[in-house]
C-alpha positions in Angstrom: 95.3 68.2 67.1 93.5 71.3 68.2 91.9 73.6 65.7 92.8 77.2 65.3 89.5 78.5 66.6 89.8 76.5 69.8 93.3 77.7 70.3 92.2 81.3 69.8 89.7 80.8 72.6 92.4 79.5 74.9 94.9 82.3 73.8 92.6 85.3 73.0 94.0 87.6 70.3 96.5 84.9 69.1 97.3 85.3 65.4 97.9 82.0 63.4 100.8 82.1 60.9 103.6 80.1 59.4 107.2 81.0 59.2 109.1 81.1 55.9 107.8 81.6 52.3 107.0 78.1 51.3 105.3 75.0 52.8 108.6 73.1 52.9 110.3 76.0 54.8 107.3 76.4 57.1 107.6 72.7 58.0 111.3 72.9 58.6 111.2 76.1 60.7 108.2 74.8 62.8 110.1 71.6 63.5 113.1 73.7 64.7 110.8 75.7 67.0 109.1 72.6 68.5 112.6 71.0 69.0 113.7 74.1 71.0 116.5 75.0 68.5 114.8 78.1 67.1 114.0 80.8 69.6 114.0 83.8 67.4 112.9 84.9 63.9 113.1 88.1 62.0 111.4 90.0 59.2 111.9 93.4 57.5 111.0 96.4 59.5 109.0 97.8 56.5 106.8 94.6 56.4 106.4 94.8 60.2 105.2 98.4 60.0 102.7 97.5 57.4 101.2 94.7 59.5 98.2 95.9 61.4 98.5 92.8 63.7 102.3 93.1 64.2 103.5 91.1 67.2 104.0 92.8 70.5 105.9 91.6 73.6 103.7 89.3 75.6 101.5 88.4 72.6 100.7 84.7 71.8 100.9 83.3 68.3 99.8 80.0 66.9 102.6 78.6 64.7 101.4 76.7 61.6 103.1 74.1 59.5 103.3 74.2 55.8 99.9 72.6 55.5 98.2 75.2 57.8 98.0 72.9 60.8 98.8 74.3 64.2 102.1 72.9 65.7 102.7 75.0 68.7 101.9 78.2 70.5 104.6 80.8 71.1 104.8 83.9 73.2 106.8 86.9 72.0 109.3 87.8 74.8 111.1 90.7 73.1 111.3 92.7 69.9 114.3 94.6 68.7 115.5 96.3 65.5 118.8 95.2 64.0 120.3 96.0 60.6 121.0 93.0 58.3 124.7 93.8 58.3 124.8 94.0 62.1 123.3 90.5 62.8 125.6 88.6 65.2 126.7 85.0 65.6 124.5 84.9 68.7 121.4 85.9 66.8 122.2 83.4 64.0 122.3 80.7 66.7 118.9 81.8 68.1 117.4 81.5 64.7 118.4 77.8 64.9 118.8 77.2 61.2 121.4 75.2 59.2 124.8 74.9 61.0 123.9 77.8 63.3 126.7 79.9 61.8 126.4 83.6 60.8 127.6 82.6 57.3 124.6 80.2 56.9 122.2 82.8 58.4 123.4 85.5 56.0 123.2 83.2 52.9 119.7 81.9 53.8 118.3 85.3 54.7 119.8 87.1 51.7 118.0 84.5 49.6 114.7 84.9 51.6 114.7 88.7 51.5 115.7 88.7 47.8 112.8 86.5 47.0 110.6 89.0 48.9 112.1 91.8 46.8 113.4 93.8 49.7 117.1 93.0 50.3 119.7 95.5 51.3 122.8 95.0 53.6 121.6 98.1 55.5 117.9 97.0 55.8 116.4 97.0 59.2 115.0 93.8 60.6 112.6 93.3 63.5 113.9 90.4 65.6 111.2 88.5 67.5 112.5 86.5 70.5 110.0 83.9 71.7 109.4 81.0 73.9 107.2 77.9 73.2 104.3 77.7 75.6 102.5 74.7 74.2 103.4 72.0 71.7 100.3 70.6 70.0 
């Protein structure tokens, strides 16, 4: 296993972070990324705008598991803004979670954004499409 500092030498400017809001969810989502099932993720536009190190197309990121260990390096291929209510079946499949259905996606993400205190059907999301460049 490589450490974060060594990976940041190899991928200058790479930010290390975990998906989800708990160690268990971070482990689950990282496993989906490594398996090639998850090729997109999203967050609220308001959180994205407050992040000084927000992802940009072409940027590299070190994905961590729930224990803070690096599991892979991803590269952001595209960013787009979509309202929660306009998320499609195709995007739900790209997110790679559950049974890949839009219903599952809506239920899981409604719970996630509610826990974060920022849910609205009309909320704008930043969708990050990525590719895995290295599995660690």
